[in-house]
C-alpha positions as CSV (number, residue, x, y, z in Angstrom):
1,M,-62.4,-20.1,-2.2
2,E,-59.8,-18.6,0.4
3,Q,-59.5,-19.2,3.7
4,Q,-57.2,-17.7,6.2
5,F,-56.6,-18.7,9.9
6,K,-53.7,-18.7,12.4
7,T,-52.5,-22.4,13.7
8,K,-51.4,-23.5,17.4
9,D,-48.2,-21.7,17.4
10,G,-49.2,-18.3,15.6
11,R,-48.3,-18.6,12.3
12,T,-50.4,-17.4,9.2
13,A,-52.0,-19.9,7.2
14,V,-54.1,-20.0,4.4
15,I,-56.1,-22.7,2.1
16,R,-56.5,-21.8,-1.3
17,P,-57.1,-23.3,-4.8
18,V,-53.6,-24.2,-6.5
19,K,-51.9,-22.2,-8.5
20,M,-49.5,-23.3,-11.4
21,E,-46.6,-21.7,-9.4
22,D,-47.2,-23.5,-7.0
23,A,-45.8,-26.8,-8.3
24,E,-42.5,-27.0,-7.5
25,G,-43.4,-25.9,-3.5
26,I,-45.6,-28.9,-4.0
27,I,-43.3,-31.4,-5.1
28,R,-40.7,-30.0,-2.6
29,A,-43.5,-30.5,0.7
30,A,-44.0,-33.8,-0.9
31,A,-40.8,-34.9,-1.6
32,S,-40.0,-35.2,2.9
33,I,-43.8,-37.3,3.2
34,V,-43.0,-39.5,0.4
35,K,-39.2,-40.3,1.9
36,S,-40.9,-40.8,5.5
37,G,-42.8,-44.0,3.6
38,I,-45.8,-44.0,5.6
39,Y,-49.3,-42.5,5.5
40,I,-49.7,-41.5,1.6
41,Q,-49.9,-44.0,-1.1
42,K,-47.2,-42.7,-3.2
43,E,-43.6,-43.8,-4.1
44,K,-42.2,-40.9,-5.9
45,V,-43.1,-37.9,-6.3
46,R,-43.9,-36.1,-9.7
47,T,-41.9,-34.0,-11.9
48,I,-42.3,-30.0,-12.1
49,Q,-44.1,-30.8,-15.6
50,E,-46.1,-34.1,-14.6
51,E,-47.6,-31.3,-11.3
52,Q,-48.6,-28.6,-13.2
53,D,-50.0,-31.0,-15.9
54,L,-52.1,-32.5,-13.0
55,I,-53.0,-29.1,-12.5
56,K,-54.3,-28.4,-15.7
57,E,-56.4,-31.0,-15.8
58,L,-58.3,-31.0,-12.2
59,Q,-58.5,-27.5,-12.5
60,A,-60.6,-27.9,-16.6
61,K,-62.3,-30.8,-14.9
62,G,-63.4,-28.5,-12.3
63,H,-62.1,-30.9,-9.1
64,M,-60.6,-29.3,-6.0
65,Y,-57.6,-29.0,-6.0
66,A,-56.2,-26.5,-2.9
67,V,-52.8,-25.7,-0.9
68,V,-51.9,-25.4,2.6
69,D,-49.7,-22.2,2.1
70,L,-48.0,-21.9,5.6
71,E,-46.2,-18.2,5.7
72,G,-45.9,-18.0,2.1
73,E,-44.3,-21.7,1.6
74,V,-46.6,-24.8,0.6
75,S,-47.1,-27.1,2.9
76,G,-49.8,-29.4,1.9
77,I,-52.6,-30.6,-0.1
78,A,-56.2,-30.8,-0.6
79,R,-58.0,-32.7,-3.4
80,V,-61.5,-33.9,-3.8
81,L,-62.0,-35.9,-7.6
82,R,-65.7,-35.8,-8.6
83,G,-66.9,-38.9,-10.2
84,E,-66.0,-38.6,-13.9
85,L,-69.0,-41.1,-14.8
86,K,-72.8,-39.6,-14.9
87,M,-73.4,-42.5,-12.3
88,K,-70.6,-40.9,-10.0
89,Q,-70.7,-37.5,-10.6
90,H,-72.3,-37.2,-7.0
91,I,-69.1,-38.3,-5.1
92,G,-65.6,-36.5,-4.2
93,I,-62.5,-38.9,-3.8
94,F,-60.4,-37.3,-0.9
95,R,-56.7,-37.1,-0.7
96,T,-54.8,-35.0,1.7
97,W,-51.4,-35.0,3.1
98,L,-49.4,-32.2,5.1
99,A,-45.7,-31.6,5.4
100,E,-44.7,-32.4,9.2
101,T,-43.6,-29.0,10.0
102,A,-47.1,-28.3,9.8
103,Q,-48.7,-31.0,11.6
104,G,-50.3,-30.7,14.9
105,Q,-51.1,-27.1,14.8
106,G,-54.7,-27.5,13.8
107,I,-54.2,-27.1,9.7
108,G,-56.6,-30.9,9.8
109,K,-59.6,-29.5,10.9
110,E,-59.5,-26.3,8.9
111,V,-58.8,-28.7,5.4
112,M,-61.9,-30.5,6.9
113,A,-63.9,-27.6,7.2
114,Y,-62.8,-25.8,3.6
115,T,-63.3,-29.0,1.9
116,L,-66.8,-30.0,3.4
117,E,-67.8,-26.6,2.4
118,W,-66.4,-27.3,-1.4
119,G,-68.1,-30.1,-1.4
120,K,-71.8,-28.7,-0.5
121,S,-70.9,-25.7,-3.0
122,H,-70.6,-28.3,-5.6
123,H,-74.0,-30.2,-4.3
124,L,-72.2,-33.4,-3.9
125,L,-74.1,-36.2,-2.1
126,K,-71.4,-37.9,-0.4
127,I,-67.3,-37.6,0.3
128,C,-65.3,-40.8,0.3
129,L,-61.6,-41.2,1.4
130,T,-59.4,-44.2,2.5
131,V,-57.1,-43.8,5.7
132,F,-54.8,-46.2,7.2
133,K,-55.8,-47.9,10.8
134,S,-52.3,-47.2,12.6
135,N,-52.6,-43.1,11.4
136,E,-55.0,-43.0,14.8
137,K,-54.7,-39.1,14.1
138,A,-56.5,-39.0,11.2
139,V,-59.2,-41.7,11.9
140,K,-60.2,-39.7,14.9
141,L,-59.7,-36.0,12.6
142,Y,-62.2,-37.8,10.0
143,E,-64.9,-39.1,12.8
144,N,-64.8,-35.8,14.3
145,Y,-66.7,-34.2,11.3
146,G,-68.9,-37.1,10.7
147,F,-66.9,-39.0,8.8
148,V,-68.4,-42.8,9.2
149,I,-66.6,-46.4,8.4
150,E,-67.6,-48.0,5.5
151,G,-65.5,-50.9,5.4
152,V,-61.8,-51.9,6.3
153,Q,-59.4,-54.0,4.3
154,K,-57.6,-56.0,6.3
155,D,-53.5,-56.1,6.0
156,Q,-54.0,-54.4,2.5
157,V,-51.0,-52.2,3.2
158,Y,-47.3,-53.0,4.0
159,L,-45.5,-50.1,6.0
160,N,-42.5,-50.2,8.1
161,G,-42.5,-53.8,8.6
162,K,-45.9,-54.3,9.6
163,Y,-49.0,-55.2,7.6
164,D,-52.2,-52.3,8.2
165,D,-55.8,-52.2,7.4
166,E,-57.0,-49.7,5.0
167,I,-60.2,-48.1,6.3
168,H,-62.8,-46.6,3.9
169,M,-64.8,-43.4,5.0
170,A,-67.6,-41.0,3.8
171,Y,-69.5,-38.3,4.8
172,F,-72.4,-37.7,3.7
173,F,-74.2,-34.2,3.1
174,K,-77.6,-35.9,3.9
């Protein structure tokens, strides 16, 4: 599944399944987000080999791993990890991030549409995610796409000298 569109500023973007050769671009794009220390639950980027191993594993298990290709450069990712236990195969855990150069361009909406279409076509009942309360744009985006709050963990993370809540949200396909 591949989805091509124009960003708000007229650039061409594509959301598509990850390829092995995307590993270096993913690491490069992730590095700036990890360095900022906000809105991502990661403290260091993977090595190229670690990223390639992850790509192989997720592809082999039938999970969704997509990249946002912005004019030939990896500028974000989206993943849905399906439940591996038989009792949880109807759910997926969603994770995404966009490089700063890709933010504010309508790409998040396209990522959501891509992700929900993938979940529907793979017969999921529910997609879950977590988001920090201070990431108001992301919370609003998820709500606009039909995600509901299932719970809040108060003061769950410590970011930039402040405690922040972690919101658990879910989208139900039924």
